[in-house]
C-alpha positions in Angstrom: -28.3 164.7 -158.2 -27.6 161.7 -156.0 -24.8 159.1 -156.2 -26.0 156.0 -158.0 -24.2 153.8 -155.4 -24.8 155.3 -152.0 -27.3 158.1 -152.4 -25.1 160.9 -151.2 -24.7 164.1 -153.3 -23.1 163.2 -156.6 -19.9 165.1 -157.6 -18.8 163.2 -160.7 -20.5 161.9 -163.9 -18.7 159.1 -165.6 -19.9 159.2 -169.3 -18.6 155.8 -170.4 -20.4 154.1 -167.6 -23.4 156.4 -167.5 -23.3 156.8 -163.7 -23.2 159.6 -161.2 -20.9 159.2 -158.2 -20.1 161.0 -155.0 -16.4 161.7 -154.2 -15.8 158.5 -152.1 -17.7 156.2 -154.5 -15.8 157.7 -157.5 -12.5 156.8 -155.8 -13.7 153.3 -155.0 -14.8 152.9 -158.6 -11.4 153.8 -159.9 -9.6 151.5 -157.4 -11.9 148.6 -158.2 -11.4 148.9 -162.0 -7.6 149.0 -161.5 -7.9 145.9 -159.3 -9.9 144.2 -161.9 -7.4 145.0 -164.6 -4.5 143.9 -162.4 -6.2 140.5 -161.6 -7.4 140.0 -165.2 -3.8 140.0 -166.6 -2.1 138.7 -163.5 0.0 141.9 -163.2 0.9 141.4 -159.6 1.7 138.5 -157.3 2.0 138.8 -153.6 5.7 138.0 -153.8 6.4 140.8 -156.3 8.7 143.7 -155.5 7.6 146.6 -157.7 9.6 149.6 -158.8 7.2 152.4 -159.6 8.2 155.4 -161.8 6.8 158.3 -159.7 7.4 161.6 -161.4 5.2 163.7 -159.1 2.6 164.3 -161.8 -1.1 163.5 -161.2 -1.0 160.1 -162.9 2.0 158.8 -161.0 0.4 160.1 -157.7 -2.7 158.0 -158.5 -0.4 155.0 -159.3 1.3 155.4 -155.9 -2.0 155.7 -154.0 -3.8 152.8 -155.7 -0.9 150.4 -155.7 -0.3 151.0 -152.0 -3.9 149.9 -151.5 -3.7 146.8 -153.6 -0.1 145.6 -152.8 2.1 145.4 -149.7 3.7 148.9 -149.4 6.9 147.3 -148.1 7.3 145.7 -151.5 6.9 148.9 -153.4 9.8 151.2 -154.4 9.1 154.7 -155.8 11.7 156.0 -158.2 11.7 159.7 -159.0 13.9 160.8 -161.9 15.1 164.4 -162.0 15.4 165.4 -165.7 17.3 168.6 -165.1 15.0 171.2 -166.6 15.5 174.7 -165.3 12.4 176.0 -163.6 10.5 172.7 -164.0 12.2 170.4 -161.5 11.1 172.1 -158.3 12.1 171.2 -154.7 8.7 171.7 -153.3 7.2 169.2 -155.7 9.9 166.7 -154.8 9.2 167.3 -151.1 5.5 166.5 -151.8 6.4 163.2 -153.4 8.6 162.4 -150.4 5.8 163.1 -148.1 3.3 161.1 -150.1 5.5 158.0 -150.2 6.4 158.2 -146.5 2.7 158.5 -145.5 2.0 155.2 -147.5 5.1 153.4 -146.1 6.8 153.2 -149.6 10.5 153.4 -150.0 11.5 156.4 -152.2 14.6 156.8 -154.3 15.7 159.9 -156.3 18.0 159.8 -159.3 18.8 162.2 -162.1 19.6 162.1 -165.8 23.0 163.5 -164.8 23.5 160.4 -162.6 22.6 158.1 -165.5 24.2 159.6 -168.6 26.4 162.5 -167.3 24.1 165.2 -168.7 20.8 166.8 -167.8 17.9 166.8 -170.3 18.4 170.5 -171.0 22.1 169.8 -171.8 21.2 166.9 -174.1 18.6 169.0 -175.9 21.1 171.9 -176.3 23.8 169.6 -177.8 21.2 168.1 -180.2 20.1 171.5 -181.3 23.6 172.7 -181.9 24.1 169.8 -184.2 20.7 170.4 -185.8 19.7 166.8 -185.3 16.0 167.5 -184.9 15.7 165.3 -181.9 12.8 166.3 -179.6 13.2 166.7 -175.9 10.4 164.1 -175.5 12.5 161.6 -177.4 15.5 162.0 -175.2 13.3 162.0 -172.1 11.3 158.9 -172.9 14.2 156.7 -174.0 16.5 157.6 -171.1 13.7 157.4 -168.5 12.9 153.9 -169.6 16.5 152.9 -169.4 16.9 154.3 -165.9 13.8 152.6 -164.6 14.8 149.2 -165.9 18.4 149.6 -164.7 17.4 150.4 -161.1 14.7 147.7 -161.1 17.4 145.2 -162.0 19.9 146.5 -159.5 17.3 146.5 -156.7 16.0 143.1 -157.4 12.5 144.2 -158.4 10.4 141.6 -160.3 8.1 144.2 -161.9 8.2 147.9 -162.9 5.0 149.9 -162.9 4.4 153.1 -164.9 1.4 155.5 -164.7 0.3 155.3 -168.3 -3.4 156.0 -168.4 -6.1 155.0 -171.0 -5.5 158.1 -173.1 -1.8 157.2 -173.3 -2.4 153.6 -174.2 -5.0 154.4 -176.9 -2.7 156.9 -178.5 0.2 154.5 -178.5 -2.0 151.8 -180.0 -3.0 154.0 -182.9 0.6 155.1 -183.4 1.8 151.5 -183.7 -1.1 150.7 -186.1 -0.3 153.7 -188.3 3.3 152.7 -188.4 2.5 149.1 -189.1 4.7 148.1 -186.1 3.3 144.7 -185.2 6.2 143.8 -182.8 5.4 146.9 -180.7 1.8 146.1 -180.9 2.4 142.7 -179.4 4.8 144.2 -176.7 2.1 146.7 -175.7 -0.2 143.9 -174.6 0.0 143.2 -170.8 0.5 139.5 -171.4 3.4 140.0 -173.9 6.5 138.0 -173.0 9.6 139.8 -171.8 12.0 139.7 -174.8 15.3 139.8 -172.8 16.6 138.6 -169.5 17.9 142.1 -168.9 14.4 143.7 -169.1 12.2 143.7 -166.0 8.5 143.0 -166.7 6.6 146.3 -167.0 3.0 146.7 -165.9 0.5 149.5 -166.4 -2.2 149.3 -163.8 -3.9 152.5 -164.9 -4.2 151.5 -168.5 -8.1 151.4 -168.4 -8.4 154.7 -166.4 -9.1 157.9 -168.4 -6.7 160.8 -167.9 -9.6 163.0 -166.6 -10.5 160.2 -164.1 -6.9 160.2 -162.8 -6.9 164.0 -162.5 -10.2 163.8 -160.6 -9.0 161.0 -158.3 -5.9 163.0 -157.5 -7.9 166.1 -156.7 -10.1 164.2 -154.3 -7.1 162.6 -152.7 -5.4 165.9 -151.8 -2.9 166.0 -154.6 -1.3 169.4 -155.2 -1.3 169.9 -158.9 2.0 171.0 -160.5 2.1 174.7 -161.1 4.7 174.6 -163.9 4.3 172.8 -167.2 7.3 171.2 -168.9 8.7 174.0 -171.2 9.5 171.5 -174.0 5.9 170.6 -174.5 5.3 173.4 -177.0 8.2 172.4 -179.3 8.1 170.0 -182.2 4.5 168.8 -182.1 4.5 165.1 -182.3 2.2 162.5 -184.0 1.0 161.6 -180.5 -0.1 165.2 -179.8 -2.2 165.3 -183.0 -3.7 161.9 -182.3 -4.5 163.0 -178.7 -6.5 166.0 -180.0 -8.4 163.8 -182.4 -9.2 161.2 -179.8 -10.4 163.7 -177.3 -12.8 165.0 -179.9 -14.0 161.5 -180.7 -14.5 160.7 -177.0 -16.8 163.7 -176.6 -18.9 162.5 -179.5 -18.8 158.8 -178.5 -18.1 158.3 -174.8 -16.2 155.1 -174.1 -14.5 154.9 -177.6 -11.0 154.8 -176.1 -12.0 152.0 -173.7 -13.7 150.0 -176.4 -10.6 150.4 -178.7 -8.2 149.1 -176.0 -10.6 146.2 -175.0 -10.8 145.1 -178.7 -7.0 145.3 -178.9 -6.6 143.1 -175.8 -8.9 140.4 -177.3 -7.3 140.4 -180.8 -3.7 140.3 -179.6 -4.2 137.7 -176.9 -6.0 135.4 -179.3 -4.0 135.8 -182.5 -0.7 137.8 -182.4 0.6 136.8 -178.9 0.6 133.0 -179.5 2.3 133.3 -182.9 4.9 136.0 -182.7 5.2 137.3 -179.2 7.0 134.3 -177.8 9.6 134.3 -180.6 10.8 137.9 -180.3 14.2 138.2 -178.7 16.2 141.3 -178.4 19.9 141.7 -179.3 22.5 143.3 -177.0 24.0 146.8 -177.6 27.6 146.6 -178.6 28.4 149.6 -176.4 26.5 149.1 -173.2 25.3 145.5 -173.5 21.7 146.5 -172.7 18.9 145.1 -174.9 18.2 146.6 -178.3 15.9 145.9 -181.2 16.7 143.0 -183.6 19.0 144.1 -186.4 20.4 147.0 -184.5 24.1 147.2 -183.3 23.4 149.9 -180.7 20.5 150.6 -178.4 18.5 153.8 -178.9 20.1 155.4 -175.8 23.6 154.9 -177.0 22.7 155.9 -180.5 21.3 159.2 -179.3 24.3 159.9 -177.1 26.7 159.1 -179.9 24.9 161.4 -182.2 25.4 164.4 -179.9 29.0 163.5 -179.3 28.9 161.5 -176.0 30.9 158.5 -177.2 31.1 156.6 -174.0 27.8 157.1 -172.1 
C-alpha cells in the first residue's frame, strides 16, 4: 500500500481518519493535529515559559518532541519526578530523558517525592497499607505529582504547565466526571476553563486529541527507547478508570473515532453552556496547613489530607 500523502510505502493506517501513511507523513500528521489543537484553544503564546512534566514514558517523550518543534525550546523546562519505586525508577531511563532534552535544547530538572514530602511513593504506600486506609498508589502518585509540577512552575516563573495526557486519558476522565456527576471538574477539564486560584499555573494538554496508540507509534518512529519495566503498582486495586479504559478500547475497535467524537462534543457543549455560566465563578479555598489551593468547602488540600492520614502531620 502507498502513503495517501506522498506515495511512499505506507507503514501506518489511521482508522479514525481512514488514511494510510508512511513513517514521515504519520509524524507530520500528529504534529499538525497537535498544532491545530494548540492554536484552536490558544494554549501557547510566544512569550510563554512552559514547564513540562516529562516522566520518561512514551507520551511525555512525544510531548517533549512535539512542543520543541512548536515552541521556542529555550522557553521550555522539562521536569522529571522520581517517585521512589524500587526497580522502576531506573538510571538508564533517566539518562535517556537527559539526552533527549539536551538534544532539543530544553532545560531539564529532576526532583523526587522525597524532596517534596519527605517520603518516597513506596514509603507512602507502605504507611497507608499499615493503617489499612485503602489508598491506592495511583492516588498518592497523581495528587502529589500535580502538586510538585504546580509548585515548581510557580517557583520558576513558568506561565503554563504542560502534561502528556492523550486522547484515551481525556476520554476516560470525561466519562468518570460524568458518572460522578462532577460538573465543576467537567468545566475545569475544558482547555478554556479559567484558572480558579492565583496559586495555580494554567495547565495545557497539547496531546489531548492524539490517541495513545498514535503516541506510541510516533515515539517508536522517533527513536524512543520503550521502558522495559512497568510500574509494579498497576496490578493492585483496579480503578474505575481501568474498567472504563477496557470498555472504551472495545468500543473504539467497533466504532473508530468514537473517543475523538466524544471529546469534540464535550468541547462544544462546555464552551457554549457550562463555561460561561459556572467556570468563571469557581474559586478555590486555601489549605489551612500549607496555604495551597483546595476545593471549596474543604479545610485541607488533598495532599495534606493524605499525609495527615498516614501520620505525616507537617508535610
